[in-house]
N, C-alpha and C positions, 0 to 999 in steps of 0.2 A: 250633858245640859243643866247648866246654875237653876237653883231653885227660882221661885219668884220674888221679888222683893217685898219682903211683908211690912218694912218699916214705913209706917205713914206720917210720924210727923217729921221728920225729915224733909219731906215734899211739901207739909203745910208750911213750914220755914222759908223752903226757896220760892215758893207762889201764893204769897199774901190771900187770894181768892179763895184758899180753896180754906181759910177760916170762917165764909160768909154758909149759913144757915138756908136752906130751902124749906121754906113750911116746917122748919120745924128740925130738919133733918138735916143729916150730913150732908155735903154736896158730895157728889158722885158725878165725875164729870165724863162723861163716853161720846164725846162730839169732837176731836181732837181732829179731825179730817177737815171739819167742817172752817174752823180755827184751834187755833190752841192756847192755853195756858201763857202768859208773859211770866219768866223766873227775875226776880229779883234783883240780878246783874241786868239785863234788859232795862228792864225798868229804870232803876238808877242811871242809868247811862243817857238813857232819853232826858231824863229828869235833867241832870247835871247840865245838858246841854242848852236848855232854856235858864239856869240857874248859876252857870260860870261862863258859858263861852256864848253866848246867843250874837251868832255873827252871819250873813250871808258867806258862801264861798265862792272862791275863784274871782272874785270882784275885790277884796278890798287889800291893802299895804297893812292896814292897820292889825295888832296883835291879837283879836279876838278872831276876824276871819282869817289870821292864816292857821290859827290853831282850830279853825274850824274845821279850815279845809284839809289839814294836814289826819285829822279822825276821819274824817269823810273818804277821805283816797284811803287812808287804812283800811275802812270798811272793804271798800273795791280791792285791795288784795289778798285778804281774805276769802273774798268769794270766788275772785281766780285757785289762789291754792284749793277750794271748800267746790270746784267744779272740774280742778288742775287743767285751768284755761292756760296755754301757752303763752299769752299776753296778758298785761294786764289792762291796756285800752279793748281787749274783748268782750269786756264784763262792761253792761251797760243798765245804770239805777232807772228804772219805772217806779210806778203804779200797784204795780202786782202781775198777774200774769197773765190777768184777759186783754189790761194796757197793751205789753209786749207783745202777744198772737196778734191783735191787731194794726201796731206797729209792723211786725214784718209782714202782714195783708198786701196794706199801704205801700208802703216804701220798698218793698223789693220783689214780690210774686206779683203785683198787678202790672208791674215794668217787664217780668217775663214772660207770663201768659197771652196767648192768644185764643181768640173763638175757638173753642171744642178740643183746647187741652183739659187734662184732665188733674186734679187734688184729688189723690188718695187719702181717706180718715179711715180710722179701726171702726169698730161696733161701739165700742166702750169710750166713747168723747162725750167729755162733757160740753156743756154746751157752750162754753167759749172756747172751743176749738172746734165748734160747730157751724155757729152763728158768721163769724167773719168770712167763714169762707161757702156758705150760702150764698150771703151778699156779695162777695165778688163774684160768682159763678153768674147772677143775677144782672151783674152792671157789666161784665166782659164777654157770657158767653161760655165760658168755660165750666165745666162738668165735674159735678162732685161725687167722685166715686166710692162705695163704703166697701174695706173688706170685710169678706164673709167672718160672721162668728164660729161657723163650723167645720172651717177649713182657713185659720188664722196665721200657720206658718208661712205660705207662699203669697205672694202680692200678685194681686189680678193685676197685670201692667199690659200695657199695650204703648205703641209709638206713640201715643198721645201724650201717655203719663208722664207730669212733667215735677210734681210736689205733693211730698209725702209728708202730712202734718199729723202727728198721731202722739194720746199720750202713752207714757210707759207705765202709767199706773190707775187704774180707773177708781174714781173718788167713788164710785158705787157699789162695787164688790169687793174690793181690793183686789182684781185680777191684772197678772202682772207681763202685759206683752212681751213677745219673744222682737223689740226694736233694735238689738243689734243687727242680729237675721233679718228685720226688715230696711236698716239702712246700707246693709251691703248689698241688697237686691236692689235699693234703689240707686246707691251709686254706680253698681254694675249697668242701670238703668239711664244713665247720667242726669239722674234727677236730683233736687234740690231737699232737702230733711230739716223739719221743728221737730222737736218732742218738746209736748207738755209733761214736765216735770213735777206739778205741780203737788200730787201725791206722793210721789216718789224720793222728793228730798230729804222728809220728816226719815225715810227708812233705808233708803239703799245709798251706798257709794258710789258717787256719779265722780265719771272718768271721761271728760267731752273727748281727747284725744284720742282715747281709745274706743268708746264709742265712735266717733267718725263723721258726726251729726255736724249737720252746718250752723242750727241755730237749736237753744233751749234756754227754755224758760221754769221758773219758777215764785213762788209768792214768798215776800219776809213772815207773814202771819203764819203759815205753814208750818216752820220751826222753831217756833215760839219768839218769832220777834214783832215786830211791830205794824200794826195795818196802815197799808195805804206806802210798802215797800214791793220791790217786788225784783227782779234781777233776769235781763236778758242779754245770755251769750252769741255771739255771733264771731264767725271766723272773719278775721280781720281783713283779707282782703275783699269780703264780701260787705263786709261794713263801709268799708272805705270808698266804695262805689256806690252806696243805698242815698238816695234824698232823704232829708230830715221830711221824717212825721209831721213833726211840729214845729211853728218858728215861733222866735223871739228872744231875750236877754239870754247870754252867754253860750251863745253858738256859734260866732261870728267870730272871721278875723278882721273884717273891714264889711262899713256899709254904708251906699251912698244913695241919694232916689233914684238911682236907676237899676244898682244893681248888687249883691251882696254876694262876698265867700263865707264862706263854711271851715268853722275847726276840723280835725280829723275826731273819729270815732274816740272818744263813746261822746266826748264834749256835745257835736253837733246831730244827737240824740237826747241830749237834757236841757232843752229849752225852759228857761224860765226856774222863778227858786222851789227846788225839789223839800220833799219831805227831809230835811237836813237831820234832824234829830232820830228820827225812825229808821235813816239810812246809819247812822252814825250807832245808834245801838244794834244794828243787824250783825256787825260782828262778833257781836257776846251771844248772840241769839245760834250763829253759826256755830263757835264753840261751842255752846253748851248741847246741842243738837251733835256735833261729831263724839262727846263724851257722854253722853247717855241716848244712844241713840238703840242700845241693845236692850233699857230696863220694859221697854214695851213688848218685847219680840218674845222676852221671857216668859211672858201670862200668856201667847199664844194658845199651847197646848193644854193650858187649864179653861181657858174662854172657850175653846171647842169644846171640852168635855162636858161644861157646864149646860153649854146652849143645845148641845145635842143630843143631852138625856131629857129632854123635854119631849114628848110623843107628839105633842101639836106644831113644833116648828118645822118649818121650811125654808134650809138654809142656800141660799142664790150666791153664797160667795166661793171663789173658786179654792182649787188644791196649791194657791199661791201663800197659802196662810206659812210656810215655812218662814217668809219674808217680810209677808205684810198684814201689821194687827187691824183691821177691817173685817168686820162682819157681816153679812144684811141675809135679812130674813123677812118672813112675814109668818104670825098664828093663825090655829084656822080658825080660831073663834073670837077673834076682833078686828078692824079694821087699824091701820098702822097707828092713826092719827089717836084713836080711841086709848091704844098700845101707850103712846107718848103721851097723853095728859097724863094716864092714869100712874107711870115712873114719876113726872114731875111731881106728882104727891107724894113722894119718898125721896124727894131732893135728888133723881136722877135725870139725867142730861143725856138724851141721843136724841137722833134725827130722824124723822120721820117725812115722807113722801116721795117725790120722784126724784130727789140728789144733784136734780139740774141732769140730769138724764135721761129723759125722756124716749127718746128713739130707742136706749138701750134696754130699757125697761119693757116696752113695746115689744121688744122682741125676746125678751123675757115672759111674756103674756100674762103683763102686773101690771099695775097703775103706781102703785104706790109701796115700799117698804120700811121696816126700820136698822136704821143699822149703828153698829156701836163700834167705835173706835179709839183706841188706846193711845194716851200718851206718857209721856216718861213718868209721870206724876200720878200712876194709875198702880192700885195695887191687888191682888187677889180678893180685898177683902171687896175691893170696888167689886170685884166679878161677882164677888158673893152677893152683893148687896141689890144687882141686878139679878141674877137667878131667882133671889127670896120676892123681887117686886114681882118678876113675871109668875110666879107660882100664884102669888095672891090676884091679878090681874085676873088669871084662870075662874077661881073662885066668885068676881065680879060678873063673869060675862057669861058663864052656866051655868 
């Protein structure tokens, strides 16, 4: 394995925010699973939209509109390639993973299920892939079934199992679910499938054709892109039969006072004016992710070595660390929020709390954890800074 990247200056150049000082200390950002910093290539292209070709898309014949539309659609092609989708029209732009899951819940699953039918989720879900299904079950009389954590290779299927919606990678622990096996089991059972790839997209190459999923979603800000951007992949034969989730301008072929006719996918799902500049800049974020994905992976062994050398640490991350640089833990001598506050005094940003995964933490019999998550801008110096600050915190609380 190549040695971890040690050069900090090149990342300061790519990420202007890394020049920022926190409490007179160098900023050490270890919260990329929450949101990633944006490289200059993304920042500049988003600014270029506002300063050079600011116009609405798919609505004008003038030059500015045509330029903006062309760049917007180039981002769609980039997302198609990123996921290896078969058709460009299988890529829908949304505001993020949460919106995408709600779209599928309301426009697809709600129409397919009846009372007593089952929706399966894993034990590792973010609230965004739990709450929409709880709400749907409440309204439809369907049943939400959780795949047991202690035996998660085989799905608990029944004649009523109709839809599988699972996270690829846990945002709380970095655990990688066996989604390819699950998708095959679901397909053999004539079920539809959705994959929440919000935490997988930054770290794992995704091939939707190889996976065989019906839907897959992720957020732009998790892959160094702008907030308020997201990608929803769906098989074209399903999308073209779905009713729009929202109605408005830009998604119709004809409108009268009595009825309307909708455009095919993806445009029937992109009503109104989207985050044009953000979506345009998403292309650069995808390019950056593909090029620099391995940087944080090379830090995994070193980070694990440093963290596990602390006697009072309880590590809740799984053995999936060969792929995912997410480390969740508690320290026996202090509450996670207190540790997070102390670390901030040293300029170190990590996540403390329930990670929007309260049912998972309840299963693990804990209420709050600390999470360290790495990005392409991190180095062994950041890991050392974290370790040193954790050792200092021990002296404060003991």
